[in-house]
PDB file of N, H, CA, C and O in Angstrom:
ATOM      1  N   MET A   1      15.884 -47.047  33.199  1.00  0.00           N
ATOM      2  CA  MET A   1      16.772 -46.251  34.020  1.00  0.00           C
ATOM      3  C   MET A   1      18.237 -46.353  33.580  1.00  0.00           C
ATOM      4  O   MET A   1      19.076 -45.570  34.024  1.00  0.00           O
ATOM      5  N   VAL A   2      18.535 -47.305  32.721  1.00  0.00           N
ATOM      6  H   VAL A   2      17.854 -47.941  32.360  1.00  0.00           H
ATOM      7  CA  VAL A   2      19.903 -47.443  32.225  1.00  0.00           C
ATOM      8  C   VAL A   2      20.306 -46.204  31.443  1.00  0.00           C
ATOM      9  O   VAL A   2      21.454 -45.764  31.513  1.00  0.00           O
ATOM     10  N   VAL A   3      19.368 -45.644  30.702  1.00  0.00           N
ATOM     11  H   VAL A   3      18.435 -46.001  30.645  1.00  0.00           H
ATOM     12  CA  VAL A   3      19.650 -44.446  29.912  1.00  0.00           C
ATOM     13  C   VAL A   3      20.005 -43.281  30.834  1.00  0.00           C
ATOM     14  O   VAL A   3      20.926 -42.518  30.544  1.00  0.00           O
ATOM     15  N   VAL A   4      19.285 -43.143  31.932  1.00  0.00           N
ATOM     16  H   VAL A   4      18.537 -43.763  32.168  1.00  0.00           H
ATOM     17  CA  VAL A   4      19.546 -42.065  32.886  1.00  0.00           C
ATOM     18  C   VAL A   4      20.899 -42.269  33.553  1.00  0.00           C
ATOM     19  O   VAL A   4      21.650 -41.311  33.735  1.00  0.00           O
ATOM     20  N   GLU A   5      21.218 -43.511  33.920  1.00  0.00           N
ATOM     21  H   GLU A   5      20.608 -44.289  33.772  1.00  0.00           H
ATOM     22  CA  GLU A   5      22.525 -43.799  34.530  1.00  0.00           C
ATOM     23  C   GLU A   5      23.659 -43.470  33.565  1.00  0.00           C
ATOM     24  O   GLU A   5      24.675 -42.910  33.977  1.00  0.00           O
ATOM     25  N   ASN A   6      23.500 -43.805  32.301  1.00  0.00           N
ATOM     26  H   ASN A   6      22.674 -44.260  31.967  1.00  0.00           H
ATOM     27  CA  ASN A   6      24.521 -43.480  31.303  1.00  0.00           C
ATOM     28  C   ASN A   6      24.657 -41.974  31.126  1.00  0.00           C
ATOM     29  O   ASN A   6      25.765 -41.469  30.947  1.00  0.00           O
ATOM     30  N   ALA A   7      23.546 -41.256  31.174  1.00  0.00           N
ATOM     31  H   ALA A   7      22.646 -41.666  31.320  1.00  0.00           H
ATOM     32  CA  ALA A   7      23.587 -39.799  31.054  1.00  0.00           C
ATOM     33  C   ALA A   7      24.326 -39.191  32.245  1.00  0.00           C
ATOM     34  O   ALA A   7      25.102 -38.250  32.075  1.00  0.00           O
ATOM     35  N   GLU A   8      24.093 -39.719  33.451  1.00  0.00           N
ATOM     36  H   GLU A   8      23.463 -40.483  33.589  1.00  0.00           H
ATOM     37  CA  GLU A   8      24.792 -39.222  34.637  1.00  0.00           C
ATOM     38  C   GLU A   8      26.294 -39.478  34.540  1.00  0.00           C
ATOM     39  O   GLU A   8      27.097 -38.616  34.899  1.00  0.00           O
ATOM     40  N   LYS A   9      26.676 -40.663  34.053  1.00  0.00           N
ATOM     41  H   LYS A   9      26.024 -41.363  33.762  1.00  0.00           H
ATOM     42  CA  LYS A   9      28.096 -40.979  33.877  1.00  0.00           C
ATOM     43  C   LYS A   9      28.740 -40.054  32.851  1.00  0.00           C
ATOM     44  O   LYS A   9      29.854 -39.570  33.053  1.00  0.00           O
ATOM     45  N   GLU A  10      28.037 -39.814  31.761  1.00  0.00           N
ATOM     46  H   GLU A  10      27.132 -40.207  31.598  1.00  0.00           H
ATOM     47  CA  GLU A  10      28.559 -38.937  30.714  1.00  0.00           C
ATOM     48  C   GLU A  10      28.758 -37.518  31.247  1.00  0.00           C
ATOM     49  O   GLU A  10      29.754 -36.864  30.939  1.00  0.00           O
ATOM     50  N   GLU A  11      27.804 -37.054  32.043  1.00  0.00           N
ATOM     51  H   GLU A  11      26.995 -37.586  32.293  1.00  0.00           H
ATOM     52  CA  GLU A  11      27.892 -35.725  32.626  1.00  0.00           C
ATOM     53  C   GLU A  11      29.098 -35.623  33.561  1.00  0.00           C
ATOM     54  O   GLU A  11      29.834 -34.638  33.523  1.00  0.00           O
ATOM     55  N   GLU A  12      29.297 -36.641  34.398  1.00  0.00           N
ATOM     56  H   GLU A  12      28.699 -37.442  34.429  1.00  0.00           H
ATOM     57  CA  GLU A  12      30.441 -36.656  35.318  1.00  0.00           C
ATOM     58  C   GLU A  12      31.763 -36.706  34.559  1.00  0.00           C
ATOM     59  O   GLU A  12      32.711 -36.009  34.921  1.00  0.00           O
ATOM     60  N   ASN A  13      31.834 -37.518  33.519  1.00  0.00           N
ATOM     61  H   ASN A  13      31.064 -38.084  33.225  1.00  0.00           H
ATOM     62  CA  ASN A  13      33.070 -37.641  32.750  1.00  0.00           C
ATOM     63  C   ASN A  13      33.446 -36.350  32.044  1.00  0.00           C
ATOM     64  O   ASN A  13      34.625 -36.013  31.946  1.00  0.00           O
ATOM     65  N   LEU A  14      32.450 -35.629  31.554  1.00  0.00           N
ATOM     66  H   LEU A  14      31.492 -35.904  31.634  1.00  0.00           H
ATOM     67  CA  LEU A  14      32.755 -34.367  30.870  1.00  0.00           C
ATOM     68  C   LEU A  14      33.284 -33.323  31.840  1.00  0.00           C
ATOM     69  O   LEU A  14      34.143 -32.519  31.478  1.00  0.00           O
ATOM     70  N   LEU A  15      32.780 -33.329  33.068  1.00  0.00           N
ATOM     71  H   LEU A  15      32.083 -33.983  33.362  1.00  0.00           H
ATOM     72  CA  LEU A  15      33.122 -32.273  34.018  1.00  0.00           C
ATOM     73  C   LEU A  15      34.307 -32.600  34.929  1.00  0.00           C
ATOM     74  O   LEU A  15      34.731 -31.747  35.708  1.00  0.00           O
ATOM     75  N   LYS A  16      34.850 -33.819  34.846  1.00  0.00           N
ATOM     76  H   LYS A  16      34.505 -34.512  34.213  1.00  0.00           H
ATOM     77  CA  LYS A  16      35.976 -34.144  35.717  1.00  0.00           C
ATOM     78  C   LYS A  16      37.259 -33.472  35.217  1.00  0.00           C
ATOM     79  O   LYS A  16      37.403 -33.212  34.022  1.00  0.00           O
ATOM     80  N   PRO A  17      38.185 -33.193  36.132  1.00  0.00           N
ATOM     81  CA  PRO A  17      39.437 -32.527  35.741  1.00  0.00           C
ATOM     82  C   PRO A  17      40.247 -33.373  34.761  1.00  0.00           C
ATOM     83  O   PRO A  17      40.236 -34.603  34.826  1.00  0.00           O
ATOM     84  N   ARG A  18      40.934 -32.710  33.873  1.00  0.00           N
ATOM     85  H   ARG A  18      40.943 -31.711  33.820  1.00  0.00           H
ATOM     86  CA  ARG A  18      41.762 -33.370  32.864  1.00  0.00           C
ATOM     87  C   ARG A  18      43.240 -33.177  33.214  1.00  0.00           C
ATOM     88  O   ARG A  18      43.620 -32.158  33.791  1.00  0.00           O
ATOM     89  N   VAL A  19      44.057 -34.152  32.863  1.00  0.00           N
ATOM     90  H   VAL A  19      43.748 -34.979  32.393  1.00  0.00           H
ATOM     91  CA  VAL A  19      45.495 -34.053  33.058  1.00  0.00           C
ATOM     92  C   VAL A  19      46.117 -33.678  31.730  1.00  0.00           C
ATOM     93  O   VAL A  19      45.851 -34.313  30.709  1.00  0.00           O
ATOM     94  N   ASN A  20      46.944 -32.649  31.743  1.00  0.00           N
ATOM     95  H   ASN A  20      47.160 -32.134  32.573  1.00  0.00           H
ATOM     96  CA  ASN A  20      47.621 -32.219  30.526  1.00  0.00           C
ATOM     97  C   ASN A  20      48.810 -33.152  30.301  1.00  0.00           C
ATOM     98  O   ASN A  20      49.874 -32.959  30.889  1.00  0.00           O
ATOM     99  N   LYS A  21      48.626 -34.164  29.447  1.00  0.00           N
ATOM    100  H   LYS A  21      47.762 -34.321  28.969  1.00  0.00           H
ATOM    101  CA  LYS A  21      49.647 -35.180  29.219  1.00  0.00           C
ATOM    102  C   LYS A  21      50.782 -34.676  28.346  1.00  0.00           C
ATOM    103  O   LYS A  21      51.890 -35.207  28.414  1.00  0.00           O
ATOM    104  N   LEU A  22      50.532 -33.670  27.534  1.00  0.00           N
ATOM    105  H   LEU A  22      49.632 -33.238  27.479  1.00  0.00           H
ATOM    106  CA  LEU A  22      51.560 -33.152  26.636  1.00  0.00           C
ATOM    107  C   LEU A  22      52.730 -32.573  27.420  1.00  0.00           C
ATOM    108  O   LEU A  22      53.885 -32.791  27.054  1.00  0.00           O
ATOM    109  N   LYS A  23      52.450 -31.846  28.484  1.00  0.00           N
ATOM    110  H   LYS A  23      51.511 -31.669  28.782  1.00  0.00           H
ATOM    111  CA  LYS A  23      53.529 -31.274  29.286  1.00  0.00           C
ATOM    112  C   LYS A  23      54.378 -32.354  29.921  1.00  0.00           C
ATOM    113  O   LYS A  23      55.603 -32.241  29.958  1.00  0.00           O
ATOM    114  N   SER A  24      53.735 -33.410  30.427  1.00  0.00           N
ATOM    115  H   SER A  24      52.740 -33.502  30.398  1.00  0.00           H
ATOM    116  CA  SER A  24      54.504 -34.467  31.076  1.00  0.00           C
ATOM    117  C   SER A  24      55.340 -35.247  30.059  1.00  0.00           C
ATOM    118  O   SER A  24      56.410 -35.753  30.394  1.00  0.00           O
ATOM    119  N   LYS A  25      54.861 -35.343  28.831  1.00  0.00           N
ATOM    120  H   LYS A  25      53.991 -34.932  28.558  1.00  0.00           H
ATOM    121  CA  LYS A  25      55.595 -36.064  27.789  1.00  0.00           C
ATOM    122  C   LYS A  25      56.914 -35.360  27.469  1.00  0.00           C
ATOM    123  O   LYS A  25      57.903 -36.017  27.145  1.00  0.00           O
ATOM    124  N   PHE A  26      56.934 -34.048  27.557  1.00  0.00           N
ATOM    125  H   PHE A  26      56.130 -33.514  27.821  1.00  0.00           H
ATOM    126  CA  PHE A  26      58.141 -33.295  27.241  1.00  0.00           C
ATOM    127  C   PHE A  26      58.896 -32.849  28.484  1.00  0.00           C
ATOM    128  O   PHE A  26      59.713 -31.930  28.418  1.00  0.00           O
ATOM    129  N   GLY A  27      58.629 -33.492  29.616  1.00  0.00           N
ATOM    130  H   GLY A  27      57.965 -34.239  29.669  1.00  0.00           H
ATOM    131  CA  GLY A  27      59.401 -33.230  30.818  1.00  0.00           C
ATOM    132  C   GLY A  27      58.862 -32.129  31.692  1.00  0.00           C
ATOM    133  O   GLY A  27      59.477 -31.805  32.708  1.00  0.00           O
ATOM    134  N   GLY A  28      57.748 -31.546  31.345  1.00  0.00           N
ATOM    135  H   GLY A  28      57.248 -31.810  30.520  1.00  0.00           H
ATOM    136  CA  GLY A  28      57.157 -30.500  32.172  1.00  0.00           C
ATOM    137  C   GLY A  28      56.299 -31.079  33.271  1.00  0.00           C
ATOM    138  O   GLY A  28      56.156 -32.297  33.378  1.00  0.00           O
ATOM    139  N   GLN A  29      55.738 -30.230  34.074  1.00  0.00           N
ATOM    140  H   GLN A  29      55.854 -29.241  33.987  1.00  0.00           H
ATOM    141  CA  GLN A  29      54.862 -30.672  35.136  1.00  0.00           C
ATOM    142  C   GLN A  29      53.467 -30.936  34.585  1.00  0.00           C
ATOM    143  O   GLN A  29      52.989 -30.237  33.691  1.00  0.00           O
ATOM    144  N   THR A  30      52.824 -31.963  35.140  1.00  0.00           N
ATOM    145  H   THR A  30      53.211 -32.531  35.866  1.00  0.00           H
ATOM    146  CA  THR A  30      51.446 -32.212  34.735  1.00  0.00           C
ATOM    147  C   THR A  30      50.543 -31.248  35.495  1.00  0.00           C
ATOM    148  O   THR A  30      50.866 -30.809  36.599  1.00  0.00           O
ATOM    149  N   LYS A  31      49.423 -30.932  34.892  1.00  0.00           N
ATOM    150  H   LYS A  31      49.161 -31.288  33.996  1.00  0.00           H
ATOM    151  CA  LYS A  31      48.515 -29.974  35.503  1.00  0.00           C
ATOM    152  C   LYS A  31      47.085 -30.470  35.310  1.00  0.00           C
ATOM    153  O   LYS A  31      46.667 -30.776  34.193  1.00  0.00           O
ATOM    154  N   ASN A  32      46.353 -30.546  36.399  1.00  0.00           N
ATOM    155  H   ASN A  32      46.693 -30.298  37.306  1.00  0.00           H
ATOM    156  CA  ASN A  32      44.940 -30.897  36.313  1.00  0.00           C
ATOM    157  C   ASN A  32      44.162 -29.631  36.011  1.00  0.00           C
ATOM    158  O   ASN A  32      44.301 -28.627  36.709  1.00  0.00           O
ATOM    159  N   THR A  33      43.355 -29.679  34.986  1.00  0.00           N
ATOM    160  H   THR A  33      43.242 -30.495  34.419  1.00  0.00           H
ATOM    161  CA  THR A  33      42.562 -28.508  34.624  1.00  0.00           C
ATOM    162  C   THR A  33      41.091 -28.879  34.604  1.00  0.00           C
ATOM    163  O   THR A  33      40.710 -29.935  34.097  1.00  0.00           O
ATOM    164  N   GLU A  34      40.281 -28.016  35.151  1.00  0.00           N
ATOM    165  H   GLU A  34      40.590 -27.159  35.563  1.00  0.00           H
ATOM    166  CA  GLU A  34      38.834 -28.184  35.115  1.00  0.00           C
ATOM    167  C   GLU A  34      38.335 -27.702  33.759  1.00  0.00           C
ATOM    168  O   GLU A  34      38.766 -26.649  33.291  1.00  0.00           O
ATOM    169  N   PRO A  35      37.438 -28.447  33.118  1.00  0.00           N
ATOM    170  CA  PRO A  35      36.866 -27.952  31.868  1.00  0.00           C
ATOM    171  C   PRO A  35      35.995 -26.718  32.138  1.00  0.00           C
ATOM    172  O   PRO A  35      35.332 -26.634  33.172  1.00  0.00           O
ATOM    173  N   THR A  36      36.002 -25.785  31.219  1.00  0.00           N
ATOM    174  H   THR A  36      36.541 -25.854  30.379  1.00  0.00           H
ATOM    175  CA  THR A  36      35.188 -24.582  31.349  1.00  0.00           C
ATOM    176  C   THR A  36      34.292 -24.446  30.127  1.00  0.00           C
ATOM    177  O   THR A  36      34.485 -25.130  29.121  1.00  0.00           O
ATOM    178  N   ARG A  37      33.324 -23.568  30.226  1.00  0.00           N
ATOM    179  H   ARG A  37      33.167 -23.013  31.043  1.00  0.00           H
ATOM    180  CA  ARG A  37      32.426 -23.341  29.099  1.00  0.00           C
ATOM    181  C   ARG A  37      33.180 -22.832  27.874  1.00  0.00           C
ATOM    182  O   ARG A  37      32.800 -23.127  26.741  1.00  0.00           O
ATOM    183  N   SER A  38      34.231 -22.079  28.096  1.00  0.00           N
ATOM    184  H   SER A  38      34.540 -21.839  29.017  1.00  0.00           H
ATOM    185  CA  SER A  38      34.983 -21.528  26.963  1.00  0.00           C
ATOM    186  C   SER A  38      35.726 -22.613  26.186  1.00  0.00           C
ATOM    187  O   SER A  38      36.150 -22.372  25.055  1.00  0.00           O
ATOM    188  N   ASP A  39      35.891 -23.799  26.767  1.00  0.00           N
ATOM    189  H   ASP A  39      35.546 -23.994  27.685  1.00  0.00           H
ATOM    190  CA  ASP A  39      36.503 -24.916  26.046  1.00  0.00           C
ATOM    191  C   ASP A  39      35.551 -25.505  25.016  1.00  0.00           C
ATOM    192  O   ASP A  39      35.990 -26.177  24.083  1.00  0.00           O
ATOM    193  N   TYR A  40      34.258 -25.262  25.171  1.00  0.00           N
ATOM    194  H   TYR A  40      33.901 -24.716  25.929  1.00  0.00           H
ATOM    195  CA  TYR A  40      33.230 -25.858  24.323  1.00  0.00           C
ATOM    196  C   TYR A  40      32.370 -24.763  23.698  1.00  0.00           C
ATOM    197  O   TYR A  40      31.202 -24.607  24.055  1.00  0.00           O
ATOM    198  N   VAL A  41      32.934 -24.023  22.786  1.00  0.00           N
ATOM    199  H   VAL A  41      33.882 -24.150  22.495  1.00  0.00           H
ATOM    200  CA  VAL A  41      32.218 -22.894  22.181  1.00  0.00           C
ATOM    201  C   VAL A  41      31.461 -23.266  20.911  1.00  0.00           C
ATOM    202  O   VAL A  41      30.664 -22.462  20.429  1.00  0.00           O
ATOM    203  N   TYR A  42      31.675 -24.432  20.361  1.00  0.00           N
ATOM    204  H   TYR A  42      32.322 -25.085  20.752  1.00  0.00           H
ATOM    205  CA  TYR A  42      31.057 -24.764  19.088  1.00  0.00           C
ATOM    206  C   TYR A  42      29.593 -25.170  19.200  1.00  0.00           C
ATOM    207  O   TYR A  42      28.887 -25.122  18.193  1.00  0.00           O
ATOM    208  N   ASP A  43      29.105 -25.564  20.361  1.00  0.00           N
ATOM    209  H   ASP A  43      29.678 -25.603  21.179  1.00  0.00           H
ATOM    210  CA  ASP A  43      27.680 -25.844  20.563  1.00  0.00           C
ATOM    211  C   ASP A  43      27.333 -25.458  21.995  1.00  0.00           C
ATOM    212  O   ASP A  43      27.123 -26.317  22.851  1.00  0.00           O
ATOM    213  N   GLU A  44      27.277 -24.166  22.238  1.00  0.00           N
ATOM    214  H   GLU A  44      27.447 -23.468  21.542  1.00  0.00           H
ATOM    215  CA  GLU A  44      27.151 -23.637  23.596  1.00  0.00           C
ATOM    216  C   GLU A  44      25.880 -24.088  24.295  1.00  0.00           C
ATOM    217  O   GLU A  44      25.911 -24.378  25.491  1.00  0.00           O
ATOM    218  N   ASP A  45      24.780 -24.154  23.590  1.00  0.00           N
ATOM    219  H   ASP A  45      24.756 -23.919  22.618  1.00  0.00           H
ATOM    220  CA  ASP A  45      23.517 -24.548  24.222  1.00  0.00           C
ATOM    221  C   ASP A  45      23.567 -25.992  24.712  1.00  0.00           C
ATOM    222  O   ASP A  45      23.082 -26.297  25.802  1.00  0.00           O
ATOM    223  N   TYR A  46      24.145 -26.869  23.918  1.00  0.00           N
ATOM    224  H   TYR A  46      24.539 -26.621  23.033  1.00  0.00           H
ATOM    225  CA  TYR A  46      24.245 -28.281  24.295  1.00  0.00           C
ATOM    226  C   TYR A  46      25.133 -28.449  25.523  1.00  0.00           C
ATOM    227  O   TYR A  46      24.742 -29.110  26.485  1.00  0.00           O
ATOM    228  N   TYR A  47      26.311 -27.863  25.496  1.00  0.00           N
ATOM    229  H   TYR A  47      26.628 -27.326  24.714  1.00  0.00           H
ATOM    230  CA  TYR A  47      27.242 -28.043  26.608  1.00  0.00           C
ATOM    231  C   TYR A  47      26.841 -27.247  27.842  1.00  0.00           C
ATOM    232  O   TYR A  47      27.325 -27.531  28.938  1.00  0.00           O
ATOM    233  N   ALA A  48      25.967 -26.259  27.686  1.00  0.00           N
ATOM    234  H   ALA A  48      25.574 -26.029  26.796  1.00  0.00           H
ATOM    235  CA  ALA A  48      25.438 -25.548  28.855  1.00  0.00           C
ATOM    236  C   ALA A  48      24.636 -26.507  29.726  1.00  0.00           C
ATOM    237  O   ALA A  48      24.591 -26.342  30.945  1.00  0.00           O
ATOM    238  N   LEU A  49      24.009 -27.497  29.123  1.00  0.00           N
ATOM    239  H   LEU A  49      24.046 -27.632  28.133  1.00  0.00           H
ATOM    240  CA  LEU A  49      23.285 -28.508  29.902  1.00  0.00           C
ATOM    241  C   LEU A  49      24.222 -29.247  30.843  1.00  0.00           C
ATOM    242  O   LEU A  49      23.848 -29.554  31.975  1.00  0.00           O
ATOM    243  N   TYR A  50      25.428 -29.532  30.391  1.00  0.00           N
ATOM    244  H   TYR A  50      25.732 -29.282  29.472  1.00  0.00           H
ATOM    245  CA  TYR A  50      26.408 -30.219  31.240  1.00  0.00           C
ATOM    246  C   TYR A  50      26.879 -29.311  32.377  1.00  0.00           C
ATOM    247  O   TYR A  50      26.898 -29.718  33.538  1.00  0.00           O
ATOM    248  N   PHE A  51      27.256 -28.092  32.037  1.00  0.00           N
ATOM    249  H   PHE A  51      27.241 -27.761  31.093  1.00  0.00           H
ATOM    250  CA  PHE A  51      27.825 -27.205  33.048  1.00  0.00           C
ATOM    251  C   PHE A  51      26.783 -26.733  34.052  1.00  0.00           C
ATOM    252  O   PHE A  51      27.133 -26.378  35.178  1.00  0.00           O
ATOM    253  N   ASP A  52      25.523 -26.722  33.672  1.00  0.00           N
ATOM    254  H   ASP A  52      25.238 -27.010  32.758  1.00  0.00           H
ATOM    255  CA  ASP A  52      24.451 -26.363  34.600  1.00  0.00           C
ATOM    256  C   ASP A  52      23.890 -27.593  35.303  1.00  0.00           C
ATOM    257  O   ASP A  52      22.924 -27.499  36.061  1.00  0.00           O
ATOM    258  N   ARG A  53      24.495 -28.733  35.049  1.00  0.00           N
ATOM    259  H   ARG A  53      25.280 -28.809  34.434  1.00  0.00           H
ATOM    260  CA  ARG A  53      24.067 -30.008  35.643  1.00  0.00           C
ATOM    261  C   ARG A  53      22.609 -30.332  35.303  1.00  0.00           C
ATOM    262  O   ARG A  53      21.858 -30.819  36.148  1.00  0.00           O
ATOM    263  N   LEU A  54      22.225 -30.059  34.073  1.00  0.00           N
ATOM    264  H   LEU A  54      22.835 -29.663  33.386  1.00  0.00           H
ATOM    265  CA  LEU A  54      20.860 -30.315  33.629  1.00  0.00           C
ATOM    266  C   LEU A  54      20.752 -31.469  32.637  1.00  0.00           C
ATOM    267  O   LEU A  54      19.645 -31.903  32.318  1.00  0.00           O
ATOM    268  N   TYR A  55      21.874 -31.969  32.149  1.00  0.00           N
ATOM    269  H   TYR A  55      22.773 -31.617  32.408  1.00  0.00           H
ATOM    270  CA  TYR A  55      21.853 -32.987  31.103  1.00  0.00           C
ATOM    271  C   TYR A  55      21.118 -34.245  31.560  1.00  0.00           C
ATOM    272  O   TYR A  55      20.179 -34.686  30.897  1.00  0.00           O
ATOM    273  N   ALA A  56      21.534 -34.826  32.684  1.00  0.00           N
ATOM    274  H   ALA A  56      22.297 -34.469  33.222  1.00  0.00           H
ATOM    275  CA  ALA A  56      20.915 -36.064  33.169  1.00  0.00           C
ATOM    276  C   ALA A  56      19.451 -35.825  33.544  1.00  0.00           C
ATOM    277  O   ALA A  56      18.608 -36.694  33.325  1.00  0.00           O
ATOM    278  N   ARG A  57      19.149 -34.667  34.101  1.00  0.00           N
ATOM    279  H   ARG A  57      19.835 -33.961  34.279  1.00  0.00           H
ATOM    280  CA  ARG A  57      17.768 -34.349  34.483  1.00  0.00           C
ATOM    281  C   ARG A  57      16.871 -34.292  33.252  1.00  0.00           C
ATOM    282  O   ARG A  57      15.747 -34.794  33.281  1.00  0.00           O
ATOM    283  N   ARG A  58      17.355 -33.688  32.175  1.00  0.00           N
ATOM    284  H   ARG A  58      18.268 -33.281  32.151  1.00  0.00           H
ATOM    285  CA  ARG A  58      16.552 -33.592  30.953  1.00  0.00           C
ATOM    286  C   ARG A  58      16.362 -34.967  30.314  1.00  0.00           C
ATOM    287  O   ARG A  58      15.293 -35.255  29.776  1.00  0.00           O
ATOM    288  N   ILE A  59      17.384 -35.812  30.368  1.00  0.00           N
ATOM    289  H   ILE A  59      18.252 -35.578  30.805  1.00  0.00           H
ATOM    290  CA  ILE A  59      17.253 -37.167  29.837  1.00  0.00           C
ATOM    291  C   ILE A  59      16.195 -37.920  30.643  1.00  0.00           C
ATOM    292  O   ILE A  59      15.376 -38.645  30.078  1.00  0.00           O
ATOM    293  N   LYS A  60      16.218 -37.747  31.953  1.00  0.00           N
ATOM    294  H   LYS A  60      16.883 -37.159  32.412  1.00  0.00           H
ATOM    295  CA  LYS A  60      15.225 -38.404  32.815  1.00  0.00           C
ATOM    296  C   LYS A  60      13.814 -37.923  32.478  1.00  0.00           C
ATOM    297  O   LYS A  60      12.876 -38.721  32.452  1.00  0.00           O
ATOM    298  N   GLU A  61      13.659 -36.626  32.221  1.00  0.00           N
ATOM    299  H   GLU A  61      14.420 -35.978  32.242  1.00  0.00           H
ATOM    300  CA  GLU A  61      12.355 -36.099  31.861  1.00  0.00           C
ATOM    301  C   GLU A  61      11.865 -36.670  30.535  1.00  0.00           C
ATOM    302  O   GLU A  61      10.666 -36.879  30.354  1.00  0.00           O
ATOM    303  N   LEU A  62      12.782 -36.921  29.615  1.00  0.00           N
ATOM    304  H   LEU A  62      13.756 -36.752  29.763  1.00  0.00           H
ATOM    305  CA  LEU A  62      12.395 -37.523  28.342  1.00  0.00           C
ATOM    306  C   LEU A  62      11.931 -38.968  28.504  1.00  0.00           C
ATOM    307  O   LEU A  62      11.097 -39.450  27.737  1.00  0.00           O
ATOM    308  N   GLN A  63      12.474 -39.650  29.502  1.00  0.00           N
ATOM    309  H   GLN A  63      13.152 -39.258  30.125  1.00  0.00           H
ATOM    310  CA  GLN A  63      12.079 -41.024  29.752  1.00  0.00           C
ATOM    311  C   GLN A  63      10.648 -41.054  30.233  1.00  0.00           C
ATOM    312  O   GLN A  63      10.111 -42.128  30.504  1.00  0.00           O
TER     313      GLN A  63
END
């Protein structure tokens, strides 16, 4: 079950909002942004598992 727990953590970490640190470094306002599918266009099928909340479920099925 450790593998499934790690998969759930990875899924949560990918989907949590990000802080734009570059703006704050140059005196601008920080902005929390939610990751979107368009941010991950280089392997759409893989990252679709994360956005559809299927990644951890599929790992569990493999176990």
